[in-house]
N, C-alpha and C positions, 0 to 999 in steps of 0.2 A: 298725738304727737308724730312728728316726722323725723324719720330719719336716713341718711347716705348710706349708701351700700358701704363705702370704707368705714364709718362708727359701727356698723353692725358687725364689720368682719374683724376689728379692731376688738370688739367687746367679747366676740367669738374665739378670735385668737384664728381666724381662719384665712384663705388664699381667694382672691377675688380675680374673677376670670370675667373681662368684659368692663363695663364703663364704671367706675368708683364713685362717682357723683350721682347716680343715678338715687332719687328719694322714692321712699314709701312709706305709708301713715295705717295699712291694716295689713292683713294676715289674709291668706284665701286656699282652698283647696287646690290643687295643680291643675285638676281637672276642670275646675271653675275659675280659674285665676283670672284676677281683671287688673288693670293699670292702676300703678300707685300701691301694688299689693306686694308681699313675700309670701312665697310658696316653699315647700321641701320637696325631696324625693329621697326616700329610705326604701320603700318596697319594690323591685324591680319591675316587677307587673304594671307597673304605672309609668315604664319610663319613657314610652310613648308620647307623653301628655305634654315632656317636658320641650319638644319641638314645636308646640302649637300653642303651648300655655301664653294667655299674654297678662301675667304676673311678670312684675320687672326684676325681683330678684328671687332665686331659687338656691338654697342650701341644698347642698351634695355630698355626699359620701368621698372622700378624699381619692379613690380608687376613680370614682366614674371620669369616662371619658366619650364625649358625644360621638355618635356615628353619625352626624351631620351638624349644619350651624344651629345656634341655638339662640334665641334673638334676646332672651334674659341675661343680665348678669348673672354669673352663677358666684356661691362662695363657697368654696370647700373646705369641710369640717372632718375630724374624723366620724364623728356620728352625726349625721341630718337631724334625727330624731330628737337626739338629747340637746343638739344645740337650738331645735324650735323651741322645745320646753323652757331651756333656761333664759331664751328670747323672750317667750310670752311672760316667763314669772318677773323678769324686769320689767316689761311694760305694765302688768298689774300691780306691781308694788306703786308703781309711779301713779296709780289711782288713790286718788285721796281719800281714806276709811271714814268711815262714821266715828264720831266721838260724842263724850258724854253720857251723861245719865240724865234718862226719860222720867219727866214728873210722874208719870202713870206706871212705873214699875215698881216692884215691893223688893227692897234690900234691907235685910234683919239687923237691927243696932248692932249685935256683936260680929257680923261678917267682915272682911278684911278685905279690901279690893286696893289695886297696885294704880299705878299711875296710868294715866292715858287710856283708860277702862271704858268700852262702850257698853251700855246696858239698854236695850228698847223696851218700848212700851210694853207693859202688862208682863213683863219677863219676871222671875221671882228667884230670890237669893237667900236660902236658910240659915238657921242659925250657923253661927261659928264657919261658915264655910269661908276659902280663900282662895280669891281670884287674882291672878301672875298679871304683873305688866304689861298695858298694850292688847289684855283679852277682848274680843267682842263677842255680848253674849244679846244676839238678834232676840227681836218680840217673842213673847210669849214661850219661851225656854222655862224649864223647872231646874235649880240647882238645889238639890235638898241640903241636910243638916250636915255638916263637918266635911263637906267636900271640898275636896282639892285642887285647881286647875292649873296649871303652869301659864309659863308667859308665852304671849305671842297665841295663845291657842283661839280656835273661833269655832263659836257654837250656834248653829244657822237656827231660825225661826222653828218652835215647837220640838226641840230635843227635850228629853228627860233623863237628867243624871241624879238616879237616888243616894241616899245617904251615903258618908263613909267612902264612896267612890273615889281614887284617885286619877288624876289626868294631867299628863305631862307638857312639856313646852312643845309649841308647834305643831298642834295639831288641828285637824278639821272634823266636826261632826256634823252631819248635814242634818236637815230637817227630818223629822220622825223619827233619829235616832233613839233608841232605849239602852240606856247602861244601866245595869244593878237591878233589874227587875228581879223578881225571885227564881230562881231556877227550878226544875220540875220534879220536885223531892217528894215522893209521897212513900209511906208504908203502908201495906194492904194487910187488912185482918177481917177475914171473911170475905163479905160482899164491901166491906167500907173502905175506904182511903183516907188516912190520915196524914196528916199537913207537915211535912218534916221542916222547921224552922232554916231560913237560909242567913246564917248569921255572918258569913265573909263580905267581901267585896268584890268590886270590879279595879284593877290596876292596868292603866292605860299609859305606857310609856311614851317616850317623846316621839317627833315625826309621824305621826299614827293618823290615816285618814280612813274615817268610817263612813261610810254610804248612808243616804236614804233609807228609814224603815228597817234597818238594820238591828237587832238585840242581841245584847250581850248579856248573860245572865250574873248575877252575882252568885261567891260561891256557897257553898254548904258550911264550912268552915275554910280558914285561911284566904284565897284570893284565885277569883278570874283572872288571868295576866294576858295582855295583848302585847309583846316585846316591840320595841323600838322599830319603826320604818315599816311597822305593817297597814298594809292597803286593803280595803274590806270593800267592796262592791254594794248595790242597795239590796234589801232583801235578803242580808243572811242572819243564821241565826246559831250563836255559840251559846253553848249551854254552860252550866255549873262547873267551875274549877278545872275549864280547859287552861292549855298554854299554847300561845299560837308563838311561835319563834319569828326572831329577828327577819327583817323585810320579808316575810311570806305575803303573797299577794291572793285575793280568792275572788274569783267573780262572781256574778248575781245568783244568789237562791241556794247559794252551799249551805249544807247543814252538818254543826259540827256537834254530837252527842257528848255528854259529861263526862268528863275527867279523862277528857284524850288528849295527848300532848303532840302538838306540832311542830314537827324540826324549822331551821332557821332559812331562808330560802327556798320555799315552796312556792309551786306554782298551782291553783285548784279552778278548774273549768267550772261553768255555769251548772248547778244542779246537782253536783257531787256530793255524795250522803255519806259522812264518818262516822262509823260503830263510834259506841262509848267504851272509854277504860283502854284503848290501845295507842299505840304510837306509831308518828307518820315519820321516817326518815328525813334529815333534812336533805336539800337539794332534791326533792320528788318532784316530779310532774304527774298531777293528778286530771287525766282528761273529763270533759263535761260528761255528768251524768253518771260517773263512776259510782260503785257502790262497795264500798271496803267496810271488812269486819275483822281484818286482824291485822295486825303488827304491817308494817312496811320496813324494807330497808332504805338506807341512805342512799340516794341517786335513783330510784324507783321510776320508770315511768310506767302507767298503770292506767288501762281504760276499761269501760264495761261493768256490766251491773249483774251478778257479782264480776265485781274487778280482776283482771286477769294483766298479764304483760303485755305491752302494746303489740309486741309482734306477734303473739298467740292470738291477742282479737282480732288484728287484720287478718289474718289466718283463716280464723274461724270465720271472718266477714265473707271473704273471697268462698268459702265453701257452701255457707248457709242458701245460697240461691238454687245450689246445686243438689240441694237435699232431696227434693221432690222427686228427680230421676234417680238417684241414687237408690231413693227406698222402692222405687219400680224396678230397677234392677238389680237389686237384693232379692227383692220378692219372685223374680223367674227365676234368679239362681237358686232359691230355696227348694223351689217348685222343681227344678232340672235334678238337683240334688237327689229330692224325694222319689223322683222317677226312677234315677238309677238306683236307690237303693233296693226300691221295690222289686226290678230286673234282676238284681244281683242276689237278693234272697229266693228269687223263683228260680233262679238258675238259667233264665232267657239268655 
């Protein structure tokens, strides 16, 4: 599809600087811009690319003022990155989606499917499952008994949703995601472990995205809950009876131990590990590879393992390379102090 700068600016409610009739039909990165594409500038460290990019349209923040001439047409918007996301979403929605029920899928006679649902080959939909309007169930996915899935949700190939779990509207579950597997619950008697039945479920609210090969365990009792708007990257582990607050985002390989409560609007860097039965306050920023074993307050900024406040971590990071020299100096001072003590004791 081809769009003019004017059409794009009207859609984004942006201001045009340059030729309103220039057309584009694809997207590009600003450093790899090509004729006929639109790109964006949001990070200041990429500013120098705007003066040489071959892209015909560049989305920029409203306050951007070029220091020298720019060949491309600019569209000024309050947030260039968010505007790009809106534009790409609009284009994506215009691509025709798959529809219909593949004859090689299995759908229980007691399942209930809404209108305009797509079910791919070798997908399985169990007894009394409910699939909302306009859902897409891609090949080789498993939807267990009594599962409920809301409207406009996409289940990509190879997703497994165990019995009794609930998925909201407008969710995306990527390939390999597992929702509702048993939590890691065992009681130890002597040298033997006895499995504790996991009788709860998983509830995923609206507008949630689950990355590839991410696992969300069912609760022992009650529900593991992923609140509205949560975004989970690939390879994340959410243990049983956790609750993840609204609009929290987690990068790859984060692990959350059982019965932990995560507040709303938190951000977790990759490989962060969170202990069980604790609470992470809302609006917290947890750095990559942080290890947290106790409650954190609202708005905490934490990094390190064991985790510590960000300022303390960076102060410690500055000191750590100096530790060998400090150790030698301390030994020298201890030696001098020992010699002084000997002299004082001898009366010299």
